[in-house]
N, C-alpha and C positions, 0 to 999 in steps of 0.2 A: 504544177497544177494548183490553182487556187481553190481553197475549201469554200463551199457555199455557206454563208452565214445562215444559221438556223434559229427560228423563234418557236418555242414550244410553250414556255411559261409566260404568264402575264408580265413578269419583269423584263423578259426578252422582247415581247411585243410592244412594251412601253416605249421603246425607241421610236416607234412610228405612231404613237397615240395621237389621234386627231389629224393624221396626215393621210392624204390620198395616195393610193398605190394602184398601179395597173397590174392586173392578173395576166401573167404570161402563160401559165399552165395550171390546170386543176387536175390533181392526181388523187382520185378517190381510192380508199382502201375498203370502206364500207359500201353498202348499196341501199337502195330503197325499193321495197316491193310491197305493193298494196298499201302504200302510205306509211309503212313501218321501216325504220332504220335497222338494217341488219349489219351489226358490227362483228368484227373478228372476236373481240373480247372487250371487257369494260375498261381496260387500261391503255389500249392503243388509240391513237388519234383516228378520227373518221376519214381524214384526207390530209393532203398537203397542197399548198399553192406556191408557185414560183412567182415572185413579185418584183416589180420595178417601182422604187420609191425615190422621190427627189432627194429625200433626206439621207439616203444610204447610197454610196457610190456604186456598189455592185448589186446584182440581183440577189434576192434573199429568199429562203424557203421558210414558209410559215406552216405550222401544223394546226389543223382544224380540230379542236377538242370539244367544242360545244355542239350539241345535236341540232339546234336551231340554225346555227351558222352553216353547218353541213347541209341541212335541208335547203337553205337558200341557194347555196352554190350548186347543189344538185339540180334544183329547179332551173337555174340559168343554163348550165352546161348539158345536162342530160334530158331535161324535159323541153325547155324552150329552144335551146341551141343559140349559138352566137354566129351571126353572119359575118362575111368577110369585111364588110364596111362598118363593123361594130367592134367595140372593145369593152372589157369588163373592168370596172373600177371599184375598189373597196375602200371603205373608210373604217378603220379600226378605232374603237374608243371605249375607254372606261370612264373618261372624264365627262362625257356627254350623256350620261344616264339621267333619267328623270329622278327627281329627289326621292321618291318612295323606293326606287330600285337601288339606290346607292348603298344602302346597308346590306344588300344581298349581292353586291357587285361581283363577288367571286363566282356566283352561280348564274350570272346573266350572259346572254349572247353579246358579242362585241362587234360584229361586222354588219355594216350597211353595204349591201351589194347593189351595184348599178350597172345596167347595160346602157352604153352611150354610143353615139356615132364615133367612128375612128377619128382620132385627133382631139377628142374632148379632154383627155388627160392633160395634154399640153396646154390647152386653153385654161383649164382649171388651175394648173400650176402657175400660169402667167397671171391669172386673177389674184392669186395669193401674193405673188410678187408685187403686183400693182399697189396693194395695200401698204407696202413698205417703201415704194420708190415713186416719189412725186413726179419724176420726169418720164415715167413710163407712158407710152402712147400705143394703144393696141391698133392693129390693122383692121380688126373686126370689132364693132362695138354695138351697143344697144340691143335691140331685139334679135338682130342677126347673130350676135355673139351668144346670147342666151340660148337661142334655138340650136346652135352648134354644140353647146356643152350640156344641155339639160338631159337628164336620163330618159331613155326610151321606155325602160322598165326598171323597177327597183324593188328590193326586198329589204325593208328596214324593220329591225326589231321594235316592237311596241314600247319597250323600256327606254328607247333612245329619244332625246329631245328632237 
């Protein structure tokens, strides 16, 4: 049985810094009641996510340790809901913080959470590949491509560019 790679600390999440990942599963440990996060204690993560990332060959488990990141994921999965024809994509980053936030980066949220049409993750990954392959020709282009991969809803921390 293969052990699932886990990311808890920033150094572990750094492997996917500025990479898009598809959320396969959101596993909350904490909850939100009346707008307040109710955590088990101050040392345990609020939740975990099982992710698919192009940069990592297998699925990976990431622990959600920032309250804002947890609130955004909770808003998607528990308040809004994800339809069958949608997928959740996250963008983890410490590199893309606004300049004033960089000195406090250890305390800043790291996840940009997007709900997109199913298939958007593949289109976004292809778009990244396009930038490095001059022979790449998409089957979908222009406005149709943008409409297929743009977020339906998104939760982006104010401290991100």
